[in-house]
Each structure stands twice: as structure tokens, then as C-alpha cells.
N, C-alpha and C positions, 0 to 999 in steps of 0.2 A: 483475527485482524479486523472483525466486524465493528468493533468499538472505535478503532482508528478512522475507518471509512465513514462511520456515522458522524464523528466529530469534524471531519474534513468537509463532508458535504452539507452539514447542517450549520456550521459556525466558521469554517475557515476559508474554503474555497470561494471565490467571487466569480459568480457566472449568472446568466440569464438564459433560461430554456429557450425563450423565443428568438434570442439573437445569437445563440451559441455558435452557429455556422459562421458568423461573421469573425470569430477569432478574438474577440475582445473580452478575454476572461483569463482567470489562473489556468495554467495547465496542470493536469494530473496523470501520471504515467504509472500504472500498475505492473512493476517490473516482474513481481511473482505472479505471472499471468494465470497460472492454473487456479489461482483463487478467485477467478473473474466473477463467480456467482455473487459475492459479496457487493461488488461494484454494480452488477446488474440490478440487484435489489435496490440499491441506493438510487440509481438512475430512474428506476421505475416509479419509486415513492416520489421522486422530484419532478416526475411528469415528463421524461424524455421519451417514454414509450409506455403503452398500456401495462398496468401491473398484471393483467391476465396472460400476457406474453411469457411471463415467468413460468408458467405452467409447462412451457415447451422447451425448458432449459436442457441442453445436450441431447435433444432429440434429432434424428437424422434430418437434415434440411433445415434446421432451425438456425436463426441468426445468433441465438445464444449459445455459441460454442463453448466446450470446456475451457479452453484458453481464451482469454478476453480478446474481443474482436473489434477492430475500428469499423466493421460494417454496422455495428450497433450504435444508436444515436447517443451522443455524449462521450463515447470512447475516443480518446486522442490517438492511440497507437496499439496496434495489435502486438501482444507479447506472448511468450511462453518459453522461448530459448533464455535460461536464466543467465543473468549477467549482463543483458542487453540494455535494460530499462534505464539504468543509471547513465550510460552513455548518451542515449537519445535525450534524456531529460537535461543533461548538460548542454547538449546542442540547442535545445529549446530555450533554455535560460540564456544562452550566449545571443541567440536571436533576439530575444527580449531586449537584452542590453543594447544591441546594435540599433535596434528600433526605438530605443528610448521608451519602452513600454512600461506603464505603471504596474503590470501584472507580474506574479511570480510562478514558478514551476516547482510543483512537489512531486517526488517519486517515492514509492513505497517498495521497498526490497525486504528479502527474508534474511535472517541470520545465516542459514545454511548457504543461501546465495552468495554471501559475503566471502565464500571459499573461492569464488570466481575472480581471476585476476583482473578481468574487465571492469569490475566494479571499482577497483582501486585505481585503474587507469583513468576512470572518469572523475574519481575523487581528486586525483592529482591535477588533472586538466581544469576541473571547477576551481580548485584552489589558485592555480597559476593565473587563471583568467578573472579571478576575483569576483566569482559569480554570488555575490550576497543576495540575490533574487531566487537561489535555489535552496530547496530544503529537501534533504534526503531522510526518510524515515524508514527505520528498521523495525520490522515485526520480529522481535527477538523471543521466539517461543521455545527455544533450546531443542528444537527437533528438526530433521530433515528426512528425505526420502528414505534413507537406509539405517536411520537410528539417531541417537542423541548427538548434537553438534559437538558436545564435550568430548564424544568418544571418536569422532571422526576428525575434526580439526578444531582444537580449543580456540574460543573467541572470548574468553571471560572479560577481556579488556576492550571490548569494541568502542565504547566511548572514548577510552584513551587513544585508540588507534586512529579514530577520526580526528581527534584533537592534533595528534602528531602530523597527519597529513595536512594540517592548516584549517580545518574546519571548526566552527563554533558549535561544539557538540554538548548536548544534555542528555541525561538518562531519566526516564520517568515510568511510572506504573502505567502500562498501556491498556489498563481496564479503568483508570481513573479519569472520567470524562473532563473534569475541571482541570487536572493536571495536564492532560493531553492538549486541551484547548489552548491553555497558557503556553505550552512549550512550542505548539505549532504557529502561534500567532507572535511569539517573541521575535523581536527584530535582532539578527545576528549582528556581530561587531562589524563595522564597515569594512568592506572588501573581502569578508569571509562567507562561504556558503554555510548553511546550517545543517546539523545533523541532529536528529531526535531518535534515540535508541528507546524504543517502547517495549518494556518487559512484559511479555503476555504468557498465558497459559493456552496451550493447544487444546481445543475443544472446550473452552471456557463456559461454565454454565450448564454442562450437561455432565452429570458425575461419571458416568460409564465411558465418556469419551475423553475426558481430561488426560492429557499426557500419555495417550494410548496411541502408539505409532500405527495401529491397524486402520484408524479412522483417518489417516492421511489419504487413504485409497477408498474407503468405503463410503456410500450414501446410505443414511438411515432409512429403513423401510419396515413396514408392518409394525410389530410390536416395539422395535427400537425407535421408530419415528413417533409413535404415541408417547412413548416415555420421554423422549427428547423435548417434545413440544410441551408436555406437562411440567417439566422441570424448568423450562424457560418461561412459561406463563406464570408459574408460582413466583419466580423471582421478579417478574414485572409487577 
């Protein structure tokens, strides 16, 4: 999901680091909160806190916890319990509507997370309230904690499901920067929340990590870290 986060923070989300606490900005909720390190990196690069703080990620006592935390400057909401972020985002979008705010709300969920009924409750609520200022982005990498999503609960038709629930849904290559940018900036049909199903590869860019469930849990260290960095740098 690093590509999705990069597009959001570079080209889509409207915010100002200096005035962020005033609340006049697009909202972003990372529902798959266990992937918070990607958001931490984006926030550090954008100046919300020193990049050197990233060296203390996941250490005891560090603000940069494994699940994304609102104690970190720039984070809207603490997440980790899967299925909660979509409902929170729908509430934020409704508040924006009531306040006649010009800003939008974006929420990033996982395809495995879409097994949660609370995600679809939020989708139904968003459609009923005509929250066309809400965009739900799905990191569809085909894997979840215990295996391939297709083997646990098949969701081949995710885009069609969101459309059936009343959302303006599109499917894109989740590693194509231009396609992501166009889909995320696309104005949905009037009165319809947007859904962007981003098809991704888990561990994209590192050959021994791609589509390997083991790396859902592991951090690369030693030789693995050196190999991963070399491969990513070669692609850059």
C-alpha cells in the first residue's frame, strides 16, 4: 500500500502541516492500522515530525506504535481493530457535510478486512446519507493474516459489490501512480460515495517478499534487509 499512501500525501490530500491542528484539511483514516509504518514514513517526509524519529518505530515507549496512533502528529484516528475505520470515516464525512466543509474524507481498508460486516454497515450508511465527499480505498493484495483471501472468503467481485451497495466504484492498478491519482481525484456521481479498488501485490518490489505470507509478520533484518534495500534502490 506504499504506492497508495504516496499518491495520497503527494497529490491528493489537501492539508497544511503548519495549520493541521485547526482541522481545515482532507481527512485520512488508515483502517488497516497494522500498516501504520507506511503512513509514519509519509508524515515524516512531509514534515509532521523529524525523519530521525522513524529509527524508533515500534520500540518500547515510542510514539510510533505498530498500529497507527493518533498520538503521532498528522494521524487522525488510532486504528488496529479491523473494520472500524470505515465507520469512523463515514462519520467524519457526515460531519463535513453538516458543516458544509469543502474537504473530503479518505479511508484505506484491506481486502481481507472487507470480511468484516462493519465495513458493509459503514458502506450502507454512507450510501444512504449520500456522502459523495467520502472515498473508500481498498488495498486489494489478495492476502490476509491466515492465507489468501480467495481461500478464506472469496471477494473476486469487490468493485461490483461496492457498486451494488450504491457507491461509484472503479478498479485500478494499485502500483500505477498516474492511474491511482486519476481514480482518487475523480469526482464521483452526485450523491454517491466513491470506492477505489486498488489491485496490489503484497511485498511489491522485493522479489523474496512478493506474495509471501510470512512477510505479513516479519521485519527484514541483516542480509534480508540489505537485499530488500538493494532491490528497491535498483528500481528507483
